[in-house]
N, C-alpha and C positions, 0 to 999 in steps of 0.2 A: 196543866197548860194554859198558853195565854191565851189561845184559841176557845178552848173549852171555858175558862172562866168568864170570858166576855160573853159567849153564846148562849150559856147558863144563865148571865145577868139578862142578858137582852129578852132570853124567853120567858124569863121570871116577872121582866118589866111587862110583857103583853104584845113583844114584836113576833109576827109570825118567819116562820123557820127558816125561809129564803133571805128574809130580812134582817133575821137575827146573823146569819151566817156571815150577808155584805157586810153587816158592819163591823164584825170580826175579823174579816179583812181589811176594810179599810183604815180599822186600826193599829194595820200592821206597818203601813206608810210609813208613815214618820221613823221606826224605826230602822224598817230596810231602807228608806236614803239615808239615814246617821250613818247605818253600819258603813254603806255603799262609799257614802264621801270619805266618811276614815279609813277606807280600805285604799280609796284614788289616791289620797295623800299623803297613804303608805306606800307607793306602788309611786309615786313623782318624785316624795322625797330621797326615798332608800332605792329607788330600782327595785322595791321586793314582788317577785312575781313574776316579772319580765322576763320573757323566752324562756320560760320553763315548758312550757306545754306549746304545741303547734297550733296557731289560729283557729284551724280546723277543727282540731279536736278542743278549743274551747266551746267556739259554737254550738258543735253539737250536743258538748253536756248543756249549753245553755238549752238550745232545742228541747232535749231530752226532757230536761226539767223542769221544761214548761208545761209538756201535755201532759207528764207525771202528778203537774200540782194542779193543770186542770179539771184532768179526772179524779181527783183524790177530793177538789171542792162537790164536782156533780153528786161522785158519790156522798159526800157530807152532807149536801143539801136533800138528797135521796134518805139519809139517814137522819134527820132531822124532821123530816115532811113526813115519814111513818112511825112517829112518836119513841121511835129508838137511840136516843142521842146518851143513854144510860150505856150503852155498847162502847160509846169514846171513853166515858169515865172508867170501866171496865181495863179497856185498851193499857190507859195512864195507869193506871195501879198498875198493873201487869209487868208492862213498860218500866214502870218505876223501882218496882221489884227487884226487877231482872239487873236494873242497872244499878243498883246497892250490893247486891247478890254477887255478882259478874266482875265487877269493879273493886 
């Protein structure tokens, strides 16, 4: 995963666990902004996605995603600080194998 690669490299270069996680998340900002801009362009140009869900449902989804994402980052920093980053590698391996087998 992108975050695993950037965190692993940051740790290898000597960054502290929390700084490595912050570095990884900051590296994702350009990609997220680019994807958002492309989706917004698609919506404006083609009207795709407009009116498919009520605004309240979309806002609730965004709020839940934000809370879960924040919680996941807190867990990631704790795992990094405890020196158990190999667990993330194991998770990626299992998820990747399951993806190959199930798809």
